[in-house]
C-alpha positions as CSV (number, residue, x, y, z in Angstrom):
1,X,97.9,85.2,84.5
2,X,98.3,81.8,86.1
3,X,101.8,81.6,87.4
4,X,104.8,83.9,88.0
5,X,106.3,82.5,84.7
6,X,103.6,84.5,82.9
7,X,104.9,87.8,84.2
8,X,106.9,89.8,81.6
9,X,109.3,90.9,84.3
10,X,110.1,87.3,85.2
11,X,110.5,86.3,81.6
12,X,112.9,89.2,80.9
13,X,114.8,88.6,84.1
14,X,115.2,85.0,83.3
15,X,116.5,85.7,79.8
16,X,118.9,88.2,81.3
17,X,120.1,85.7,83.9
18,X,120.7,83.1,81.2
19,X,122.6,85.7,79.1
20,X,124.8,86.5,82.1
21,X,125.4,82.8,82.7
22,X,126.5,82.2,79.2
23,X,128.6,85.4,79.1
24,X,130.3,84.6,82.4
25,X,131.5,81.2,81.0
26,X,134.2,83.2,79.3
27,X,135.5,84.9,82.4
28,X,138.9,83.8,83.8
29,X,138.9,80.7,86.0
30,X,140.4,82.7,88.9
31,X,137.0,84.6,89.1
32,X,135.0,81.3,89.6
33,X,134.4,81.8,93.3
34,X,134.1,85.5,93.3
35,X,132.8,87.5,90.3
36,X,131.3,84.6,88.4
37,X,129.4,83.2,91.3
38,X,128.2,86.6,92.5
39,X,126.9,87.9,89.1
40,X,125.1,84.6,88.5
41,X,123.7,84.4,92.0
42,X,122.3,87.9,92.0
43,X,120.8,87.7,88.5
44,X,119.1,84.4,89.5
45,X,118.0,85.8,92.8
46,X,116.2,88.6,91.0
47,X,114.0,86.0,89.3
48,X,113.5,84.0,92.5
49,X,112.4,87.1,94.4
50,X,109.9,88.0,91.7
51,X,108.5,84.4,91.9
52,X,108.2,84.7,95.7
53,X,106.5,88.1,95.4
54,X,104.0,86.7,93.1
55,X,103.0,84.1,95.7
56,X,102.7,86.8,98.3
57,X,100.3,89.0,96.3
58,X,97.5,88.5,98.8
59,X,99.5,90.5,101.3
60,X,100.4,93.8,99.8
61,X,103.3,94.6,102.2
62,X,104.8,91.2,101.7
63,X,104.4,91.5,97.9
64,X,106.2,94.9,97.9
65,X,108.9,93.7,100.3
66,X,109.7,90.7,98.0
67,X,109.7,93.0,95.0
68,X,112.1,95.3,96.9
69,X,114.4,92.3,97.4
70,X,114.2,91.6,93.6
71,X,115.1,95.2,92.9
72,X,118.0,95.0,95.3
73,X,119.3,91.8,93.6
74,X,118.9,93.4,90.2
75,X,121.0,96.4,91.3
76,X,123.6,94.1,92.7
77,X,123.8,92.4,89.3
78,X,124.6,95.8,87.8
79,X,127.4,96.3,90.2
80,X,129.0,93.0,89.2
81,X,128.6,93.9,85.6
82,X,130.4,97.2,86.4
83,X,133.3,95.1,87.7
84,X,133.1,92.8,84.7
85,X,133.6,95.7,82.4
86,X,136.3,97.4,84.5
87,X,138.2,94.1,84.5
88,X,137.8,94.0,80.7
89,X,135.9,90.7,80.8
90,X,133.1,92.2,78.7
91,X,133.2,95.0,76.2
92,X,131.6,98.4,76.6
93,X,129.0,97.5,74.0
94,X,128.1,94.2,75.7
95,X,128.0,96.0,79.1
96,X,125.6,98.7,77.7
97,X,123.3,96.1,76.2
98,X,123.1,94.0,79.4
99,X,122.7,97.1,81.7
100,X,119.9,98.3,79.5
101,X,118.1,95.0,79.9
102,X,118.7,95.1,83.7
103,X,117.3,98.6,83.9
104,X,114.2,97.5,82.0
105,X,113.7,94.7,84.6
106,X,114.2,97.3,87.3
107,X,111.5,99.6,85.8
108,X,109.1,96.7,85.6
109,X,109.7,95.7,89.2
110,X,109.2,99.4,90.2
111,X,105.9,99.4,88.3
112,X,104.7,96.3,90.2
113,X,105.7,97.9,93.5
114,X,103.8,101.1,92.7
115,X,100.7,99.2,91.4
116,X,100.3,96.1,93.6
117,X,96.5,95.9,93.1
118,X,97.0,95.2,89.4
119,X,98.6,91.9,90.3
120,X,95.9,90.5,92.6
121,X,93.5,88.0,91.2
122,X,89.7,88.2,91.9
123,X,90.0,85.8,94.9
124,X,92.4,88.1,96.5
125,X,90.4,91.3,95.8
126,X,87.3,89.6,97.3
127,X,89.4,88.5,100.3
128,X,90.6,92.1,100.8
129,X,87.0,93.4,100.7
130,X,85.8,91.0,103.4
131,X,88.5,92.2,105.8
């Protein structure tokens, strides 16, 4: 694993964010500065926090903290999707498909939070031993 882009969770989160971006293009224009911006921002922030966490792997508490932020943003995305369905901007079928993908991202983030040592490289493990 060379970069955050190699993480399955980042790849799935990025694809989800792009799906939400394309889906939200069909939302009414009056939602431009509220629902559209919010759902796009939170889905993109999920990926950004995962990338930041990857760069903080050397410091377990920072790593977990950033992953917690990613989990928070992913959950916020789900809330905006709830509103999108309630406002009938997306169908129940589309909602279920996207929520399922978001929940998968959440499970992967949770796995990383529960297993931080699995995401450290050999340099980091040696650094930790010297401390």
